[in-house]
C-alpha positions as CSV (number, residue, x, y, z in Angstrom):
1,M,48.1,-25.1,-27.6
2,E,48.9,-26.6,-30.9
3,L,52.6,-26.3,-29.6
4,I,51.9,-28.0,-26.3
5,L,49.2,-31.0,-28.0
6,T,51.4,-31.8,-31.1
7,G,54.8,-31.3,-29.4
8,K,56.5,-29.1,-32.5
9,N,59.7,-28.1,-32.5
10,F,59.9,-24.1,-33.5
11,S,62.6,-21.8,-33.8
12,G,63.4,-19.0,-31.7
13,K,62.2,-16.6,-34.2
14,E,59.1,-18.4,-35.0
15,A,58.8,-18.2,-30.6
16,G,59.4,-14.2,-31.7
17,E,57.0,-14.2,-34.0
18,W,53.9,-16.2,-32.3
19,G,54.7,-13.6,-29.0
20,V,55.9,-17.1,-26.9
21,A,59.4,-15.3,-26.8
22,A,59.5,-11.9,-25.5
23,R,62.6,-10.8,-27.9
24,T,64.8,-12.5,-30.5
25,F,68.4,-12.0,-31.4
26,K,70.3,-12.2,-34.6
27,D,72.9,-14.4,-33.2
28,W,74.7,-15.1,-30.1
29,D,76.8,-12.2,-29.4
30,A,73.8,-10.3,-29.7
31,L,71.7,-12.5,-27.4
32,I,74.8,-12.6,-24.6
33,E,75.0,-8.5,-25.1
34,G,70.9,-8.3,-25.0
35,S,70.8,-10.6,-22.2
36,L,73.6,-8.4,-20.0
37,K,71.8,-5.0,-20.8
38,T,68.5,-6.5,-19.7
39,A,70.4,-7.9,-16.5
40,E,71.8,-4.6,-15.7
41,T,68.5,-2.7,-16.2
42,I,66.9,-5.0,-13.7
43,A,70.3,-5.0,-11.1
44,G,69.7,-0.8,-11.6
45,Y,66.1,-1.2,-9.8
46,S,65.4,-1.6,-6.1
47,K,66.0,-5.5,-5.6
48,V,62.7,-5.1,-2.9
49,S,60.7,-3.7,-5.8
50,V,62.0,-6.5,-8.2
51,M,61.5,-9.2,-5.9
52,A,57.7,-7.6,-5.5
53,A,57.4,-7.8,-8.9
54,K,58.3,-11.2,-9.2
55,E,56.9,-12.5,-6.5
56,V,53.3,-10.9,-7.7
57,V,53.9,-12.7,-11.8
58,N,54.8,-16.0,-10.3
59,K,51.9,-16.1,-7.9
60,S,49.5,-15.0,-10.3
61,Q,49.9,-17.7,-11.9
62,D,48.2,-19.9,-9.6
63,L,45.4,-17.5,-8.6
64,P,41.9,-16.5,-10.7
65,L,42.3,-13.2,-12.6
66,R,40.3,-11.3,-9.6
67,D,42.1,-13.2,-6.4
68,G,45.7,-12.2,-9.0
69,V,45.1,-8.4,-9.2
70,E,44.1,-8.0,-5.6
71,Y,47.1,-9.7,-4.4
72,E,49.0,-7.2,-6.4
73,R,47.6,-4.3,-5.3
74,R,48.8,-5.9,-2.0
75,V,52.0,-6.2,-2.7
76,F,52.2,-2.5,-4.2
77,H,50.8,-1.4,-1.4
78,S,53.2,-2.5,0.7
79,L,55.7,-1.4,-1.2
80,F,54.8,2.3,-0.2
81,G,56.3,1.8,3.5
82,S,59.7,1.0,2.3
83,E,62.7,3.1,2.6
84,D,62.8,2.5,-1.0
85,Q,59.9,3.7,-2.4
86,K,60.6,7.4,-0.6
87,I,64.0,7.2,-2.2
88,G,62.6,6.4,-5.3
89,M,59.9,9.5,-5.0
90,K,62.7,12.2,-3.9
91,A,65.1,10.9,-7.0
92,F,62.1,11.0,-9.2
93,A,61.1,13.9,-8.2
94,E,64.5,15.9,-8.1
95,K,64.8,14.1,-11.2
96,K,68.2,12.4,-9.9
97,K,69.0,8.8,-10.1
98,A,67.9,6.5,-7.5
99,E,70.8,5.3,-4.8
100,W,68.7,2.3,-3.5
101,T,69.1,0.8,0.0
102,H,67.5,-2.3,-1.1
103,K,65.5,-2.3,2.9
104,H,61.7,-2.5,3.0
């Protein structure tokens, strides 16, 4: 609230300390390397599940807590019918890397 009402500028380090940023980096090169690693991790997941997760997070901003939790539950349950869910469960059970189809 203070940041919004005062318009105060703050550093990346402060953003990290205050919990406004997920994490901070020591310099530009570390930022680029960390960003690419994060993107690589996300790209390694099923596109279906990543899109569902993004949808739930974005939608939850517009809903009261109870409605947001119920919405998340509905989306989560809808993923259980997806081809990628079956692939993911099988890969987990067999301790193998999943080969996603990116199909719901």
